[in-house]
C-alpha positions, 0 to 999 in steps of 0.5 A, spaced: 213 421 252 218 424 258 217 420 265 213 423 270 214 421 277 209 426 280 204 421 282 209 417 286 209 420 293 201 420 293 201 413 291 206 411 296 202 414 302 196 411 299 200 404 299 202 405 306 196 407 309 192 401 306 197 396 308 197 399 315 189 399 315 189 392 312 194 389 318 191 392 323 184 390 322 186 383 321 191 382 326 190 387 332 185 383 335 185 376 332 178 373 331 174 379 332 171 380 325 168 387 326 173 391 322 174 385 317 171 390 312 177 395 312 181 389 310 176 387 304 176 395 302 181 400 304 186 394 305 185 391 298 189 397 295 195 396 298 198 390 294 196 393 287 200 400 289 206 397 291 206 392 285 205 398 281 211 402 284 216 397 284 214 396 276 215 403 275 222 404 279 224 398 275 222 400 268 224 408 269 228 410 275 233 404 277 239 403 274 241 397 278 235 392 278 240 387 282 241 392 288 234 394 288 231 387 288 237 386 294 234 392 298 227 389 298 229 382 300 233 385 306 227 388 308 223 382 307 228 378 311 228 383 317 221 383 317 220 375 316 220 373 324 216 379 326 211 377 320 211 370 323 209 373 330 204 377 327 201 371 324 202 367 330 205 362 326 212 358 327 217 362 323 219 355 319 212 354 316 210 362 315 208 364 308 214 369 306 212 376 306 210 380 301 217 383 300 219 376 297 213 377 292 215 384 290 223 381 289 220 375 285 216 380 281 222 385 280 226 379 277 221 377 272 220 385 270 228 385 269 227 379 264 221 383 261 226 389 260 231 385 257 227 382 252 224 389 250 231 391 249 233 385 245 226 386 241 228 393 239 235 391 237 232 385 233 224 386 231 224 378 230 226 376 237 219 375 240 218 370 235 225 366 236 226 360 240 230 364 245 224 368 247 220 362 248 225 358 252 226 363 256 219 365 257 217 358 259 223 357 264 221 364 267 214 361 268 216 355 271 220 358 276 215 363 278 209 357 279 214 354 283 216 360 287 208 362 288 207 356 293 211 360 298 210 367 297 204 372 299 199 373 294 202 367 290 203 366 283 198 372 281 202 377 286 208 375 282 205 376 275 202 383 277 209 386 277 211 385 270 204 386 268 204 393 270 211 394 267 208 392 260 203 397 262 207 402 264 212 401 257 206 402 253 204 408 257 211 411 256 211 409 248 204 411 246 203 417 242 197 422 241 194 418 236 187 415 238 190 408 236 196 408 240 191 411 246 187 405 245 193 400 245 195 403 252 188 402 255 188 395 252 194 394 256 190 394 263 187 388 261 192 383 264 193 387 271 185 387 270 185 379 269 190 378 275 186 382 280 181 377 279 185 372 283 189 377 287 184 376 293 183 370 297 176 367 297 171 371 301 174 378 299 171 381 293 175 384 288 172 390 287 177 394 291 183 391 287 179 394 281 178 401 284 186 401 286 187 400 278 182 406 277 186 410 282 192 408 279 190 410 272 187 417 275 194 418 278 197 417 272 192 421 268 192 427 273 200 428 273 200 429 266 195 435 266 197 438 273 201 437 279 198 432 284 198 433 292 205 433 294 208 430 301 214 426 299 215 420 303 221 420 307 226 415 304 228 412 311 221 411 313 219 408 306 224 403 307 223 401 315 215 402 315 214 395 313 218 391 319 216 397 324 209 397 323 208 389 323 212 389 330 207 395 333 201 391 331 204 384 333 206 387 340 200 391 341 196 384 339 199 381 345 198 386 350 191 386 348 190 379 348 
């Protein structure tokens, strides 16, 4: 099945709007719970959309995953002092922001992509000791990194889970069996969504994000979704810029 990127611009806008609403509701006026419902509803769409976009680009659009990961890490490094300022935490103790989560998940996706290529060359690769040793090592490293990054272990695993889903989506044929297999591939992201949100925030918004992604993918196969391309310079700078605006505004309102 040919790769269709028509769903990406709308997904980018939804991700950015959701993220900005989430951070504004939680940190613009710290301690005011009146708008926390925004963070628990609209705000919960952001990370699944960002994870899906990173997984899609890693699998289909990026020729150099190392450069892609480095670019995300650079954004994270630039944003980390502002992120700590917004959280009102010392820089040395603040959780690493979501860009580090995305970069870590991207690294796992690169390993998954390499494993799928080796499986195509050798149909027994997934049963080899090399695969199980690599999988065990990758999971241990992911568990260790998960203590330091936003969204933790669940967030790191969601990106390769989306990559596996998109791989099944690209491979599926028109038969009923293959279509059902593709739908079954949503089970892992669905399971991870159970642990995506902190206690006290319901999971239904994360599941709604998965349904929206499914709808966008399906819509892009039959008609052209609403298109308003997200400027690349704004896409790369929005995360640190919106954190800076929220943090500075919170100080002015304090």
